[in-house]
Structure formats: structure tokens, C-alpha cells
Backbone as CSV, one residue per row, in Angstrom:
resi,resn,N_x,N_y,N_z,CA_x,CA_y,CA_z,C_x,C_y,C_z
1,UNK,25.754,-48.602,12.403,26.307,-48.714,13.766,25.646,-49.877,14.491
2,UNK,26.450,-50.800,14.991,25.930,-51.992,15.657,25.698,-51.700,17.138
3,UNK,24.433,-51.710,17.565,24.069,-51.516,18.963,23.657,-52.856,19.526
4,UNK,24.305,-53.280,20.595,24.042,-54.607,21.159,22.765,-54.573,22.000
5,UNK,21.778,-55.365,21.614,20.517,-55.448,22.347,20.632,-56.516,23.427
6,UNK,20.012,-56.269,24.563,20.175,-57.126,25.726,18.966,-58.035,25.916
7,UNK,19.252,-59.244,26.394,18.197,-60.183,26.769,17.647,-59.805,28.143
8,UNK,16.548,-60.460,28.539,15.991,-60.202,29.870,16.993,-60.581,30.959
9,UNK,17.721,-61.658,30.753,18.739,-62.050,31.736,19.796,-60.955,31.873
10,UNK,20.228,-60.411,30.742,21.223,-59.348,30.793,20.660,-58.090,31.442
11,UNK,19.414,-57.781,31.173,18.799,-56.613,31.801,18.729,-56.782,33.319
12,UNK,18.470,-57.998,33.766,18.467,-58.252,35.211,19.842,-57.962,35.811
13,UNK,20.898,-58.376,35.111,22.258,-58.111,35.595,22.539,-56.611,35.623
14,UNK,22.089,-55.909,34.600,22.324,-54.465,34.533,21.528,-53.721,35.604
15,UNK,20.323,-54.206,35.915,19.552,-53.604,37.015,20.312,-53.731,38.329
16,UNK,20.906,-54.892,38.555,21.661,-55.111,39.789,22.874,-54.190,39.850
17,UNK,23.563,-54.018,38.742,24.719,-53.120,38.695,24.285,-51.673,38.915
18,UNK,23.174,-51.299,38.284,22.668,-49.949,38.460,22.242,-49.662,39.889
19,UNK,21.622,-50.651,40.508,21.219,-50.506,41.918,22.440,-50.303,42.809
20,UNK,23.498,-51.054,42.562,24.697,-50.933,43.388,25.355,-49.563,43.201
21,UNK,25.382,-49.049,41.986,25.922,-47.704,41.769,25.134,-46.680,42.585
22,UNK,23.806,-46.782,42.551,22.982,-45.858,43.328,23.235,-45.965,44.815
23,UNK,23.390,-47.183,45.297,23.683,-47.372,46.719,25.046,-46.791,47.083
24,UNK,26.014,-46.960,46.178,27.355,-46.426,46.436,27.335,-44.907,46.506
25,UNK,26.647,-44.263,45.576,26.558,-42.801,45.605,25.828,-42.319,46.857
26,UNK,24.817,-43.070,47.284,24.138,-42.714,48.527,25.063,-42.830,49.725
27,UNK,25.916,-43.857,49.734,26.887,-44.021,50.816,27.886,-42.880,50.819
28,UNK,28.384,-42.505,49.642,29.343,-41.400,49.537,28.717,-40.092,50.009
29,UNK,27.442,-39.888,49.709,26.765,-38.650,50.105,26.796,-38.441,51.614
30,UNK,26.847,-39.511,52.368,26.874,-39.401,53.827,28.171,-38.781,54.337
31,UNK,29.215,-38.820,53.523,30.522,-38.313,53.943,30.806,-36.906,53.410
32,UNK,29.892,-36.359,52.637,30.126,-35.046,52.036,29.985,-33.945,53.083
33,UNK,31.092,-33.291,53.392,31.078,-32.156,54.302,32.393,-31.403,54.154
34,UNK,32.405,-30.122,54.536,33.648,-29.360,54.440,34.782,-30.030,55.201
35,UNK,35.969,-30.030,54.594,37.146,-30.611,55.224,37.456,-32.021,54.784
36,UNK,36.482,-32.716,54.193,36.719,-34.069,53.691,37.448,-33.976,52.358
37,UNK,38.455,-34.798,52.158,39.165,-34.779,50.887,38.442,-35.640,49.861
38,UNK,38.674,-35.328,48.594,38.065,-36.138,47.542,38.630,-37.560,47.540
39,UNK,39.868,-37.726,48.003,40.439,-39.071,48.104,39.738,-39.881,49.190
40,UNK,39.358,-39.242,50.287,38.623,-39.947,51.344,37.278,-40.441,50.810
41,UNK,36.602,-39.635,50.007,35.348,-40.076,49.394,35.593,-41.293,48.504
42,UNK,36.676,-41.233,47.762,37.008,-42.316,46.847,37.258,-43.623,47.597
43,UNK,37.960,-43.538,48.699,38.254,-44.744,49.484,36.986,-45.356,50.060
44,UNK,36.061,-44.507,50.509,34.792,-45.031,51.022,34.016,-45.732,49.916
45,UNK,34.038,-45.140,48.719,33.332,-45.748,47.600,33.936,-47.098,47.243
46,UNK,35.260,-47.176,47.172,35.891,-48.450,46.819,35.600,-49.514,47.870
47,UNK,35.667,-49.134,49.133,35.364,-50.081,50.205,33.954,-50.640,50.036
48,UNK,32.996,-49.762,49.759,31.601,-50.172,49.657,31.382,-51.071,48.433
49,UNK,31.978,-50.701,47.309,31.819,-51.499,46.092,32.377,-52.904,46.286
50,UNK,33.577,-52.996,46.819,34.200,-54.309,46.996,33.477,-55.130,48.070
51,UNK,32.957,-54.454,49.072,32.187,-55.126,50.122,30.943,-55.784,49.534
52,UNK,30.479,-55.260,48.409,29.285,-55.797,47.758,29.634,-56.668,46.545
53,UNK,30.834,-57.264,46.595,31.255,-58.279,45.624,31.317,-57.752,44.190
54,UNK,31.676,-56.482,44.057,31.825,-55.877,42.741,33.202,-55.230,42.632
55,UNK,33.516,-54.756,41.439,34.784,-54.079,41.191,34.522,-52.647,40.745
56,UNK,35.384,-51.711,41.136,35.265,-50.354,40.592,35.506,-50.381,39.081
57,UNK,34.600,-49.758,38.326,34.724,-49.790,36.867,35.743,-48.789,36.343
58,UNK,35.937,-47.692,37.066,36.818,-46.638,36.570,38.277,-46.885,36.936
59,UNK,38.514,-47.531,38.065,39.884,-47.695,38.550,40.666,-48.586,37.590
60,UNK,41.725,-48.037,37.023,42.517,-48.768,36.051,42.033,-48.640,34.629
61,UNK,40.940,-47.885,34.421,40.424,-47.694,33.067,41.471,-46.973,32.227
62,UNK,41.662,-47.438,31.003,42.721,-46.879,30.172,42.168,-46.310,28.870
63,UNK,42.874,-45.303,28.380,42.646,-44.745,27.054,44.004,-44.561,26.399
64,UNK,44.076,-44.651,25.081,45.375,-44.529,24.404,46.119,-43.256,24.807
65,UNK,47.373,-43.437,25.207,48.215,-42.301,25.537,48.090,-41.783,26.957
66,UNK,47.176,-42.369,27.750,46.963,-41.898,29.119,47.325,-42.978,30.129
67,UNK,47.745,-42.531,31.312,47.928,-43.467,32.411,46.563,-43.966,32.861
68,UNK,46.480,-45.187,33.399,45.193,-45.685,33.886,44.573,-44.737,34.917
69,UNK,43.259,-44.592,34.861,42.588,-43.723,35.822,42.762,-44.314,37.220
70,UNK,43.138,-43.492,38.221,43.511,-44.045,39.523,42.367,-44.192,40.520
71,UNK,41.179,-43.673,40.212,40.141,-43.615,41.228,38.961,-44.539,40.972
72,UNK,38.231,-44.820,42.053,36.935,-45.487,41.952,35.875,-44.499,41.489
73,UNK,36.012,-43.254,41.916,35.104,-42.172,41.557,35.800,-41.162,40.658
74,UNK,35.011,-40.466,39.862,35.428,-39.191,39.293,34.772,-38.126,40.181
75,UNK,35.589,-37.294,40.825,35.073,-36.250,41.715,35.445,-34.900,41.103
76,UNK,34.453,-34.216,40.571,34.677,-33.024,39.751,34.084,-31.811,40.467
77,UNK,34.948,-30.905,40.892,34.546,-29.806,41.767,34.521,-28.486,40.992
78,UNK,33.409,-27.778,41.081,33.225,-26.431,40.549,33.406,-26.364,39.037
79,UNK,34.572,-25.918,38.554,34.768,-25.765,37.105,35.212,-27.052,36.426
80,UNK,35.384,-28.129,37.182,35.713,-29.418,36.570,34.407,-30.054,36.086
81,UNK,34.370,-30.365,34.798,33.158,-30.909,34.186,33.028,-32.392,34.522
82,UNK,34.066,-33.156,34.200,34.083,-34.604,34.449,35.518,-35.069,34.643
83,UNK,35.647,-36.301,35.128,36.922,-37.035,35.225,37.891,-36.418,36.229
84,UNK,37.356,-35.730,37.241,38.226,-35.215,38.294,38.863,-36.356,39.068
85,UNK,40.179,-36.293,39.227,40.920,-37.357,39.912,40.877,-37.122,41.426
86,UNK,40.422,-38.092,42.210,40.403,-37.923,43.671,41.811,-37.669,44.214
87,UNK,41.891,-36.755,45.185,43.204,-36.404,45.725,43.092,-35.665,47.043
88,UNK,44.011,-34.747,47.269,44.150,-34.072,48.562,43.210,-32.884,48.733
89,UNK,42.491,-32.498,47.684,41.613,-31.330,47.793,40.575,-31.541,48.891
90,UNK,40.461,-30.558,49.798,39.466,-30.599,50.870,38.230,-29.817,50.441
91,UNK,37.084,-30.461,50.515,35.840,-29.806,50.137,35.574,-28.595,51.018
92,UNK,34.928,-27.589,50.408,34.641,-26.338,51.096,33.158,-26.008,50.985
93,UNK,32.668,-25.269,51.951,31.307,-24.735,51.883,31.157,-23.963,50.579
94,UNK,30.074,-24.254,49.846,29.820,-23.559,48.594,30.339,-24.278,47.369
95,UNK,31.028,-25.402,47.539,31.497,-26.168,46.386,30.319,-26.860,45.684
96,UNK,30.420,-26.947,44.368,29.514,-27.760,43.553,30.307,-28.991,43.124
97,UNK,29.845,-30.168,43.553,30.643,-31.390,43.439,29.888,-32.443,42.633
98,UNK,30.402,-32.764,41.453,29.847,-33.858,40.654,30.604,-35.142,40.982
99,UNK,29.853,-36.188,41.302,30.464,-37.483,41.599,29.908,-38.516,40.635
100,UNK,30.812,-39.119,39.885,30.478,-40.131,38.884,31.061,-41.457,39.370
101,UNK,30.228,-42.500,39.356,30.654,-43.809,39.868,30.300,-44.898,38.869
102,UNK,31.207,-45.848,38.715,30.936,-47.015,37.882,31.336,-48.282,38.616
103,UNK,30.583,-49.357,38.393,30.909,-50.654,38.990,30.791,-51.737,37.930
104,UNK,31.460,-52.855,38.194,31.301,-54.066,37.382,30.878,-55.174,38.328
105,UNK,29.667,-55.690,38.113,29.090,-56.714,38.971,28.636,-57.877,38.092
106,UNK,29.166,-59.058,38.378,28.799,-60.259,37.620,28.940,-60.052,36.111
107,UNK,29.977,-59.297,35.728,30.286,-59.139,34.312,29.565,-58.014,33.607
108,UNK,28.723,-57.254,34.333,27.964,-56.168,33.718,28.223,-54.862,34.466
109,UNK,28.196,-53.771,33.698,28.579,-52.475,34.245,27.376,-51.642,34.673
110,UNK,27.618,-50.824,35.688,26.682,-49.790,36.104,27.403,-48.462,36.131
111,UNK,26.699,-47.359,35.840,27.335,-46.049,35.707,26.295,-44.978,36.002
112,UNK,26.620,-44.069,36.915,25.689,-43.000,37.262,26.454,-41.842,37.874
113,UNK,25.879,-40.642,37.774,26.525,-39.447,38.325,25.475,-38.513,38.925
114,UNK,25.917,-37.733,39.914,25.038,-36.784,40.605,25.864,-35.575,41.004
115,UNK,25.264,-34.403,40.904,25.938,-33.171,41.310,25.347,-32.671,42.619
116,UNK,26.232,-32.445,43.584,25.859,-32.010,44.929,26.292,-30.564,45.158
117,UNK,25.494,-29.841,45.901,25.892,-28.520,46.376,26.226,-28.647,47.847
118,UNK,27.441,-28.276,48.196,27.874,-28.404,49.587,27.473,-27.134,50.339
119,UNK,26.252,-27.159,50.875,25.749,-25.981,51.566,25.264,-24.924,50.591
120,UNK,25.472,-23.659,50.930,24.938,-22.553,50.159,25.748,-22.311,48.888
121,UNK,25.073,-22.304,47.750,25.705,-21.944,46.486,24.955,-20.754,45.897
122,UNK,25.476,-20.175,44.822,24.842,-18.993,44.253,23.508,-19.350,43.608
123,UNK,22.670,-18.329,43.432,21.383,-18.530,42.768,21.593,-19.061,41.354
124,UNK,22.603,-18.534,40.663,22.894,-18.985,39.303,23.307,-20.457,39.288
125,UNK,24.097,-20.880,40.270,24.505,-22.279,40.341,23.330,-23.184,40.693
126,UNK,22.439,-22.709,41.557,21.231,-23.485,41.863,20.409,-23.716,40.598
127,UNK,20.248,-22.656,39.804,19.468,-22.768,38.571,20.150,-23.714,37.586
128,UNK,21.478,-23.675,37.538,22.233,-24.582,36.672,21.985,-26.035,37.062
129,UNK,22.122,-26.338,38.330,21.903,-27.710,38.807,20.475,-28.163,38.513
130,UNK,19.516,-27.281,38.761,18.120,-27.628,38.501,17.900,-27.920,37.020
131,UNK,18.484,-27.092,36.146,18.313,-27.288,34.706,18.927,-28.603,34.252
132,UNK,20.136,-28.908,34.732,20.802,-30.150,34.327,20.034,-31.375,34.828
133,UNK,19.526,-31.287,36.053,18.742,-32.374,36.648,17.471,-32.622,35.833
134,UNK,16.779,-31.548,35.508,15.541,-31.684,34.735,15.834,-32.150,33.311
135,UNK,16.947,-31.679,32.745,17.318,-32.090,31.391,17.563,-33.594,31.318
136,UNK,18.140,-34.157,32.369,18.357,-35.604,32.410,17.030,-36.339,32.225
137,UNK,16.014,-35.935,32.969,14.746,-36.636,32.905,13.998,-36.352,31.604
138,UNK,14.211,-35.189,31.021,13.643,-34.942,29.697,14.295,-35.854,28.664
139,UNK,15.608,-36.036,28.801,16.300,-36.964,27.914,15.794,-38.378,28.086
140,UNK,15.607,-38.790,29.335,15.069,-40.132,29.602,13.693,-40.291,28.954
141,UNK,12.865,-39.257,29.065,11.522,-39.327,28.487,11.506,-39.519,26.982
142,UNK,12.583,-39.085,26.325,12.679,-39.236,24.866,13.309,-40.561,24.458
143,UNK,13.747,-41.364,25.428,14.444,-42.627,25.140,13.427,-43.741,24.919
144,UNK,12.689,-43.622,23.841,11.570,-44.509,23.535,11.884,-45.306,22.273
145,UNK,11.528,-46.572,22.282,11.718,-47.395,21.091,11.036,-46.745,19.890
146,UNK,11.792,-46.630,18.794,11.281,-45.966,17.595,11.770,-44.544,17.449
147,UNK,12.150,-43.901,18.567,12.809,-42.608,18.498,14.251,-42.797,18.070
148,UNK,14.942,-41.676,17.901,16.354,-41.710,17.555,17.168,-40.969,18.596
149,UNK,18.479,-41.201,18.582,19.358,-40.562,19.560,19.176,-39.050,19.539
150,UNK,18.986,-38.478,18.376,18.802,-37.029,18.282,17.616,-36.516,19.061
151,UNK,16.602,-37.345,19.275,15.454,-36.929,20.086,15.851,-36.751,21.544
152,UNK,16.715,-37.634,22.045,17.248,-37.476,23.400,18.098,-36.215,23.474
153,UNK,19.001,-36.069,22.526,19.924,-34.934,22.511,19.168,-33.612,22.480
154,UNK,18.153,-33.544,21.643,17.369,-32.316,21.507,16.611,-32.000,22.802
155,UNK,16.072,-33.031,23.444,15.338,-32.819,24.694,16.244,-32.236,25.767
156,UNK,17.477,-32.738,25.868,18.434,-32.213,26.843,18.792,-30.781,26.515
157,UNK,19.177,-30.533,25.275,19.656,-29.213,24.883,18.578,-28.149,25.005
158,UNK,17.338,-28.501,24.716,16.244,-27.535,24.790,16.052,-27.033,26.211
159,UNK,16.143,-27.931,27.192,15.993,-27.502,28.595,17.161,-26.628,29.043
160,UNK,18.309,-26.796,28.430,19.518,-26.089,28.870,19.977,-25.040,27.860
161,UNK,19.042,-24.477,27.104,19.383,-23.575,26.009,20.144,-22.336,26.471
162,UNK,19.933,-21.909,27.702,20.603,-20.693,28.185,22.001,-20.976,28.729
163,UNK,22.385,-22.239,28.760,23.677,-22.632,29.338,24.611,-23.186,28.262
164,UNK,25.832,-23.492,28.672,26.802,-24.104,27.781,26.655,-25.610,27.815
165,UNK,26.055,-26.186,26.787,25.884,-27.640,26.699,27.163,-28.223,26.093
166,UNK,27.875,-29.023,26.869,29.180,-29.544,26.448,29.027,-30.409,25.197
167,UNK,29.851,-30.141,24.203,29.763,-30.839,22.924,30.870,-31.865,22.734
168,UNK,31.939,-31.736,23.496,33.102,-32.605,23.295,32.979,-33.940,24.019
169,UNK,31.932,-34.105,24.816,31.727,-35.331,25.590,30.275,-35.764,25.421
170,UNK,30.002,-37.043,25.644,28.660,-37.554,25.383,28.361,-38.747,26.272
171,UNK,27.079,-39.086,26.353,26.674,-40.341,26.962,27.008,-41.498,26.023
172,UNK,26.570,-42.705,26.380,27.063,-43.893,25.683,26.189,-45.096,25.967
173,UNK,26.346,-46.113,25.130,25.769,-47.405,25.449,26.532,-48.065,26.584
174,UNK,25.919,-49.084,27.192,26.551,-49.777,28.321,26.041,-51.209,28.379
175,UNK,26.860,-52.103,28.913,26.477,-53.503,29.041,27.636,-54.301,29.600
176,UNK,28.155,-55.219,28.814,29.357,-55.945,29.222,30.595,-55.076,29.130
177,UNK,30.497,-53.985,28.392,31.540,-52.967,28.321,31.012,-51.699,28.955
178,UNK,31.929,-50.938,29.547,31.525,-49.679,30.170,31.027,-48.690,29.123
179,UNK,31.707,-48.658,27.990,31.331,-47.756,26.899,31.050,-48.577,25.643
180,UNK,29.786,-48.633,25.280,29.360,-49.300,24.056,28.733,-48.273,23.116
181,UNK,28.408,-48.699,21.907,27.660,-47.852,20.990,26.194,-47.874,21.393
182,UNK,25.457,-46.775,21.140,25.848,-45.558,20.433,26.296,-44.473,21.399
183,UNK,26.927,-43.427,20.869,27.152,-42.224,21.661,25.832,-41.463,21.789
184,UNK,25.662,-40.799,22.945,24.433,-40.031,23.204,24.828,-38.571,23.478
185,UNK,24.980,-37.751,22.438,25.329,-36.341,22.663,24.220,-35.604,23.408
186,UNK,24.570,-34.475,23.978,23.594,-33.652,24.691,23.073,-32.487,23.853
187,UNK,23.361,-32.515,22.584,22.788,-31.558,21.655,22.588,-32.278,20.323
188,UNK,21.595,-31.852,19.546,21.361,-32.505,18.268,19.970,-32.194,17.743
189,UNK,19.659,-32.785,16.603,18.387,-32.528,15.939,17.452,-33.718,16.113
190,UNK,16.192,-33.457,16.420,15.241,-34.568,16.561,15.095,-35.330,15.253
191,UNK,14.880,-36.631,15.386,14.694,-37.469,14.212,15.979,-37.895,13.530
192,UNK,17.118,-37.506,14.093,18.412,-37.853,13.508,19.147,-38.835,14.420
193,UNK,20.120,-39.523,13.850,20.966,-40.402,14.647,20.457,-41.834,14.710
194,UNK,21.107,-42.621,15.544,20.824,-44.054,15.660,19.395,-44.301,16.134
195,UNK,18.735,-45.265,15.519,17.389,-45.674,15.919,17.452,-46.381,17.275
196,UNK,16.550,-46.024,18.178,16.465,-46.658,19.498,15.557,-47.880,19.399
197,UNK,16.086,-49.026,19.814,15.336,-50.277,19.709,15.213,-50.942,21.077
198,UNK,14.144,-51.690,21.265,13.930,-52.419,22.509,15.125,-53.329,22.794
199,UNK,15.618,-53.250,24.035,16.764,-54.047,24.439,18.062,-53.268,24.461
200,UNK,18.078,-52.065,23.888,19.265,-51.211,23.976,19.365,-50.630,25.383
201,UNK,20.581,-50.489,25.872,20.816,-49.886,27.185,21.841,-48.771,27.010
202,UNK,21.503,-47.605,27.533,22.316,-46.415,27.298,22.481,-45.618,28.582
203,UNK,23.496,-44.762,28.591,23.686,-43.793,29.660,23.435,-42.398,29.109
204,UNK,22.492,-41.707,29.706,22.193,-40.315,29.359,22.823,-39.454,30.435
205,UNK,23.667,-38.486,30.034,24.395,-37.728,31.044,24.635,-36.275,30.615
206,UNK,23.663,-35.398,30.893,23.879,-33.979,30.613,25.099,-33.438,31.367
207,UNK,25.965,-32.760,30.643,27.115,-32.038,31.205,26.934,-30.588,30.794
208,UNK,26.569,-29.740,31.747,26.069,-28.399,31.444,26.893,-27.363,32.197
209,UNK,27.372,-26.353,31.483,28.225,-25.317,32.072,27.461,-24.018,32.257
210,UNK,27.838,-23.283,33.282,27.208,-21.995,33.555,27.557,-20.975,32.483
211,UNK,28.723,-21.120,31.875,29.151,-20.199,30.831,29.240,-20.873,29.475
212,UNK,30.417,-20.849,28.893,30.631,-21.417,27.559,30.513,-22.939,27.548
213,UNK,30.183,-23.472,26.369,30.170,-24.932,26.208,31.575,-25.489,26.063
214,UNK,32.554,-24.628,25.778,33.910,-25.082,25.490,34.589,-25.612,26.747
215,UNK,35.430,-26.631,26.569,36.155,-27.246,27.680,37.628,-27.380,27.326
216,UNK,38.434,-27.558,28.358,39.862,-27.826,28.186,40.213,-29.054,29.017
217,UNK,41.295,-29.722,28.649,41.755,-30.895,29.394,43.073,-30.563,30.069
218,UNK,43.177,-30.888,31.355,44.376,-30.593,32.142,45.537,-31.474,31.710
219,UNK,46.720,-31.138,32.218,47.944,-31.848,31.840,47.905,-33.320,32.227
220,UNK,47.085,-33.702,33.201,47.016,-35.113,33.593,46.319,-35.969,32.522
221,UNK,45.707,-35.314,31.537,45.065,-36.032,30.447,43.635,-36.461,30.717
222,UNK,43.187,-36.349,31.975,41.854,-36.797,32.360,40.916,-35.646,32.708
223,UNK,41.381,-34.728,33.545,40.511,-33.713,34.132,40.034,-32.722,33.077
224,UNK,38.722,-32.669,32.870,38.118,-31.767,31.889,37.486,-30.600,32.634
225,UNK,37.862,-29.368,32.247,37.373,-28.156,32.903,36.641,-27.263,31.911
226,UNK,35.789,-26.392,32.440,35.184,-25.374,31.588,36.278,-24.415,31.120
227,UNK,36.210,-23.987,29.873,37.252,-23.135,29.303,37.282,-21.748,29.943
228,UNK,36.130,-21.308,30.492,36.074,-19.973,31.087,36.073,-19.989,32.615
229,UNK,36.263,-21.153,33.217,36.352,-21.246,34.678,35.025,-21.200,35.398
230,UNK,33.903,-21.258,34.685,32.597,-21.245,35.336,32.233,-22.643,35.828
231,UNK,31.216,-22.706,36.657,30.781,-23.954,37.284,30.091,-24.868,36.271
232,UNK,30.215,-26.172,36.498,29.565,-27.170,35.650,28.736,-28.117,36.513
233,UNK,27.685,-28.693,35.922,26.852,-29.696,36.591,26.710,-30.921,35.695
234,UNK,26.575,-32.088,36.310,26.585,-33.358,35.570,25.708,-34.367,36.309
235,UNK,24.708,-34.917,35.616,23.865,-35.988,36.145,23.810,-37.113,35.121
236,UNK,23.651,-38.348,35.605,23.669,-39.488,34.683,22.795,-40.623,35.199
237,UNK,21.997,-41.169,34.295,21.233,-42.390,34.546,21.508,-43.404,33.445
238,UNK,21.471,-44.686,33.807,21.399,-45.793,32.850,19.936,-46.046,32.520
239,UNK,19.656,-46.274,31.251,18.274,-46.431,30.794,18.177,-47.624,29.851
240,UNK,17.119,-48.415,30.014,16.819,-49.506,29.085,15.659,-49.088,28.186
241,UNK,15.840,-49.275,26.885,14.783,-48.988,25.922,13.847,-50.187,25.862
242,UNK,12.541,-49.913,25.933,11.563,-51.006,25.908,10.431,-50.640,24.956
243,UNK,9.462,-51.561,24.827,8.307,-51.288,23.964,7.391,-50.229,24.565
244,UNK,7.498,-50.022,25.875,6.697,-49.005,26.536,7.571,-47.867,27.021
245,UNK,7.339,-47.438,28.257,8.131,-46.364,28.827,9.563,-46.829,29.051
246,UNK,10.532,-45.904,28.939,11.914,-46.273,29.239,12.055,-46.659,30.709
247,UNK,12.962,-47.590,30.978,13.220,-48.015,32.362,14.553,-47.456,32.831
248,UNK,14.537,-46.698,33.924,15.771,-46.201,34.518,16.368,-47.316,35.363
249,UNK,17.584,-47.730,35.009,18.227,-48.861,35.670,19.032,-48.452,36.898
250,UNK,19.404,-47.183,36.974,20.076,-46.648,38.157,19.034,-45.934,39.016
251,UNK,19.449,-45.446,40.165,18.505,-44.786,41.060,19.190,-43.664,41.832
252,UNK,18.464,-42.583,42.043,18.934,-41.501,42.915,18.292,-41.590,44.300
253,UNK,17.480,-42.612,44.541,16.715,-42.651,45.795,17.621,-42.727,47.017
254,UNK,18.731,-43.459,46.926,19.640,-43.568,48.076,20.337,-42.238,48.351
255,UNK,20.622,-41.483,47.295,21.206,-40.152,47.470,20.190,-39.222,48.103
256,UNK,18.983,-39.223,47.566,17.996,-38.237,47.983,17.320,-38.601,49.301
257,UNK,17.669,-39.756,49.858,17.334,-40.051,51.251,18.277,-39.312,52.204
258,UNK,19.453,-38.935,51.693,20.502,-38.326,52.519,20.493,-36.813,52.398
259,UNK,20.186,-36.297,51.201,20.253,-34.862,50.950,18.873,-34.329,50.612
260,UNK,18.823,-33.013,50.428,17.593,-32.372,49.981,17.641,-32.285,48.461
261,UNK,16.799,-33.049,47.752,16.907,-33.077,46.289,16.529,-31.720,45.683
262,UNK,17.040,-31.421,44.469,17.865,-32.315,43.693,19.358,-32.182,43.906
263,UNK,19.822,-31.341,44.849,21.275,-31.199,44.880,21.870,-30.764,46.224
264,UNK,21.105,-30.295,47.163,21.667,-29.613,48.316,22.020,-30.587,49.439
265,UNK,23.292,-30.573,49.858,23.726,-31.311,51.032,23.522,-30.402,52.233
266,UNK,22.609,-30.772,53.117,22.267,-29.874,54.216,23.047,-30.152,55.489
267,UNK,23.709,-31.305,55.552,24.507,-31.583,56.738,25.947,-31.227,56.453
268,UNK,26.769,-31.151,57.498,28.195,-30.835,57.286,28.567,-29.505,57.883
């Protein structure tokens, strides 16, 4: 499997893209409150991305047999795991909302996701969000040169052993393309899979369900839901593999300046 290694110049471009994604998610977090539609969030995100001389990475994204994705954001509420299409749905108190954002800046992509709790959610949902959040950072900690993809996968799955770790979707490489090799599953065996080398850039993104790991895809071809209707949580960082500690290229700092980390939106 050919994994494209990045130069320092390319890493600088990816840092800038990752920073903009984090800023965009922080901007969107300011609008999260009951009564706001997911389409309104999407419009704010697109305005902010274009205002910063970048393009939405998801809008117009195509896959064989599907219509182009229509949104700047994927807004996935409650039982929607990923790829929720922004629309007329009005957010409600108690919703668990995953927001995934991608940008293309100066030819390089940024991609990150965060799950928000809109006010009070159940104790079980709080524990789910906490587990997925912590699993992300455990995965990042395993993203070390000389390790293998399976070490990341195992670190994520071990933290989320009591939950449904989604198997049909995975993280990915990133660079000049939104999705590059290798795939980064959220379950696997340590010491297996693609070797991690300095200069590789990847997206680690735990997708964790409160119930079963199984998912279904809606008739629109994009929206992925839990098969049993339980809540899902999703967090994502871009990471650069180096000779030392892994470098997180995206940031949650702009989000967590607005909310109470790791997930609670206290205003609204």
C-alpha cells in the first residue's frame, strides 16, 4: 500500500488547513442552541470557510452511484453516526450532535469532527461521549513512527470495549486528497496493518455507538445510522507521524473555548 509522505512545506499547508477546520467548528459551536436548524449551521460554516479564502471540502463531494454531497458540514444527530445532510431539522434540548467539517486551503485538506451535547443528556450518553473522546486521544498516542495502523485501531477499541465500535467506516490518510491511504479502522490487532512512517498524515476518527456496532444507510445514500436506533458519538483529529511524538494538526481549542469540554453546550 502506497502511503504518500509529506514534506515540511506540505505539513505547513496541512497545519493551516487543520487550524481553519478547528476555527470553523468553534464558530459553528456559537450557534448551537435549540430551534436552530442544521441547515443554518451549515450556512454559517460555509460563510466562515469562504471568508477565510478556502473551499468547503465536503460540498460537491462525490462517490459512485450517489448524488454529490450538498453540505459544507456533516451534521449527525442522535442515532446518525456520520454523513448527516444539513436540512430543516431544528435542534432540541437533549440532542447529541456530531459535526464533521472539511476544508481545502491552498490545495491541501483539513478534516475534523466533534460531538456536542445540547444541554442535558442521559448519563449513558455522557459516558459514551467521554469514551469516544478519550479513545481519540488514545489512538493519537499510538500514532508513532514504527507502529502500525493496528496499534491505533486497538487503542481506540480497547477504550470503547463496552460500546459498539463501528466497523463499516474508518479513518483515512489526508493531504492533497481528502481521502488518501491508509484506512484507519477503529478496531484491530496491535502490530498488524500498514507501517506508520515519518511524514504520513492521517485522520483518526472513533465512531462509537451506545448499542450495536451495526449501521444502516438511509435512502439518500449518505446518512449512516445505528442499526438499533441508539445514540452515536464521533470525534476526529488530523495527525502527522514524526520521529517523536505525533503532532495533532487540527485543534479543539476553539470549540472548547465556547463549550464545557469535552461535549456539553451550556448556552442556548
